[in-house]
C-alpha positions, -999 to 999 in steps of 0.1 A, spaced: -24 -183 248 11 -171 238 21 -142 261 21 -108 243 39 -88 269 38 -50 270 67 -35 252 93 -17 273 86 20 278 104 42 253 119 77 260 113 102 232 123 139 230 98 164 244 95 201 238 124 219 255 161 210 256 169 179 277 133 170 284 119 136 277 85 119 282 78 82 286 55 64 261 41 33 278 43 -1 261 14 -19 244 -13 -31 267 -15 -69 273 -44 -82 252 -74 -101 266 -85 -119 234 -65 -137 207 -77 -152 174 -55 -171 150 -62 -187 116 -35 -208 99 -30 -231 69 -16 -264 82 4 -288 59 8 -323 74 24 -355 62 13 -388 76 31 -421 78 13 -453 69 20 -467 104 32 -501 92 44 -520 62 24 -550 51 32 -572 22 3 -573 -2 16 -595 -30 40 -596 -60 42 -600 -98 63 -628 -114 71 -643 -148 49 -672 -156 67 -705 -156 38 -725 -170 20 -756 -155 8 -736 -125 43 -725 -116 60 -691 -117 95 -678 -114 115 -645 -114 96 -621 -91 94 -588 -111 80 -565 -84 65 -565 -49 35 -546 -34 35 -531 1 12 -508 20 39 -482 23 50 -482 -14 35 -448 -18 40 -423 11 11 -402 23 21 -367 11 18 -332 27 -19 -323 26 -34 -289 34 -57 -284 63 -67 -255 87 -60 -246 123 -82 -222 143 -75 -209 178 -93 -185 201 -83 -176 237 -95 -153 264 -73 -141 293 -92 -145 326 -66 -131 349 -30 -118 348 -18 -154 352 -45 -175 335 -62 -179 301 -87 -202 285 -83 -214 249 -101 -235 223 -86 -248 191 -93 -270 161 -71 -284 134 -76 -310 107 -95 -315 74 -64 -331 58 -75 -358 33 -48 -383 22 -54 -406 -7 -27 -428 -24 -26 -461 -43 -3 -484 -63 -9 -512 -88 11 -541 -102 1 -553 -137 2 -587 -153 1 -595 -190 -34 -607 -201 -23 -610 -237 2 -637 -232 0 -646 -195 38 -641 -193 34 -620 -161 10 -629 -133 2 -612 -100 -3 -630 -67 -16 -620 -32 -19 -640 0 -49 -619 10 -72 -624 -20 -92 -656 -24 -91 -655 -62 -53 -655 -63 -49 -693 -59 -82 -700 -76 -71 -683 -108 -35 -696 -103 -23 -660 -104 -40 -629 -118 -30 -618 -153 -47 -584 -152 -36 -565 -120 -32 -564 -83 -35 -530 -65 -45 -510 -35 -60 -476 -26 -56 -460 8 -73 -429 22 -73 -413 56 -86 -382 74 -79 -364 107 -96 -340 130 -85 -325 164 -103 -303 189 -91 -291 223 -100 -268 252 -72 -259 276 -64 -236 306 -30 -220 306 -13 -208 338 18 -186 339 46 -202 360 72 -175 362 70 -140 376 60 -114 351 87 -106 325 80 -86 293 105 -108 273 100 -144 284 73 -165 299 68 -201 310 33 -216 310 18 -249 318 -16 -261 306 -42 -287 313 -73 -295 293 -95 -319 273 -87 -332 238 -106 -350 211 -87 -366 182 -103 -385 152 -85 -406 126 -103 -426 99 -88 -451 75 -102 -467 43 -81 -494 26 -90 -515 -4 -70 -544 -20 -82 -554 -54 -72 -578 -82 -86 -593 -114 -79 -620 -139 -92 -616 -175 -88 -653 -184 -113 -665 -158 -133 -632 -154 -127 -633 -117 -123 -600 -97 -121 -592 -60 -123 -562 -37 -112 -566 -1 -120 -535 19 -113 -525 55 -125 -493 72 -115 -481 107 -125 -451 129 -106 -439 159 -122 -414 184 -98 -405 211 -110 -385 241 -93 -376 274 -72 -352 294 -38 -337 285 -11 -315 301 16 -294 285 44 -269 289 51 -238 268 81 -215 267 80 -180 251 111 -159 243 104 -124 230 121 -94 215 107 -61 204 85 -74 175 95 -111 174 86 -141 196 99 -177 196 76 -203 211 82 -239 219 54 -262 233 50 -298 242 18 -317 252 11 -353 263 -23 -369 268 -36 -403 278 -68 -408 259 -96 -435 256 -99 -447 220 -134 -457 210 -126 -475 177 -146 -493 151 -134 -518 125 -153 -530 95 -143 -554 67 -160 -567 35 -149 -588 6 -168 -591 -27 -160 -609 -59 -171 -608 -95 -173 -637 -120 -185 -663 -93 -151 -678 -84 -155 -713 -70 -152 -716 -32 -153 -678 -26 -165 -669 9 -180 -634 13 -166 -614 42 -187 -590 63 -172 -584 97 -173 -556 122 -159 -549 157 -162 -521 182 -141 -516 213 -123 -493 237 -86 -491 244 -60 -468 259 -41 -445 235 -14 -419 240 -8 -386 220 24 -366 220 27 -331 204 57 -309 199 55 -275 182 79 -246 174 64 -213 163 78 -179 153 56 -148 156 63 -114 141 43 -83 151 31 -66 119 9 -39 136 -2 -33 172 -29 -59 169 -17 -82 141 10 -110 141 23 -132 114 29 -168 125 50 -196 110 58 -229 126 65 -267 126 46 -293 145 50 -330 152 23 -354 165 27 -390 175 -4 -412 183 -4 -447 196 -31 -474 202 -49 -469 168 -69 -492 146 -54 -487 112 -71 -502 81 -41 -520 65 -33 -538 98 -67 -555 97 -56 -579 69 -40 -601 95 -71 -600 118 -85 -573 142 -58 -550 154 -58 -517 173 -21 -513 182 -10 -491 154 11 -459 157 10 -429 135 31 -398 132 21 -366 116 43 -336 110 44 -305 89 44 -267 86 19 -239 94 15 -203 82 -11 -178 92 -22 -147 110 -30 -138 146 -49 -109 160 -48 -99 197 -68 -71 214 
């Protein structure tokens, strides 16, 4: 809970020459509630080559690569989510807080096109079974990638320094749950043969564990500047599922239906910078920047080469919202 220290007492003129009275500062609040819009950008976490397009050289050959397809050809953009936080001061030096952020839904895709009219351009992929069967695909090769994130925490904050109305240093410890899901589909088709294929991988990461952190608050009359860092070692209960389906009955096609569950150790790092402006006695305007880095994840595109849960993802972005304290 960011410290909202009492304002310094103010001397104001009182009736009678040379007389003054002291107006006490605002009382330190016991409850805090914050609601913010949170815009986050997510990196793909790796770059995997998916295939390419090339001029058709005839007789089963090809030459002159025209374009290549990678999992990070299209970046996952800023997406809007929400952050909610509530805290209760339980003593002069301690507070309990609970928070949630998430609901961002990223979805991107990219496609390479062949030339079904003349077969002058074909597409190829090392991951699709119909690519060698059709000797290249004259219609298209493409992918879609979607992901979602959720985060929930409960922490206790403890004041480290002696009371000061204009700056504070807190440390925290608590419990964190972090969820990241991925859905990746690689697809291609060839109009000459009528073959098509959809290779899909889905992963879910559920991270749970303890975390610690440190927060510094520097305050002025109506403005506060807050920096905070957290680190947690979390158990990741992950699931991985893969399926491969084809249309047109390509010869030698082997359907895929695999799944794997497991547990591994993950780490999560967080850094945030927040500015707060007091609008009224009980209302603050908040704006900030936050960065998250998570390791030990099962990411869907990384499953193309076999089961993998060693991915790393970073998320960063801006927040804007209101906070009330009473």
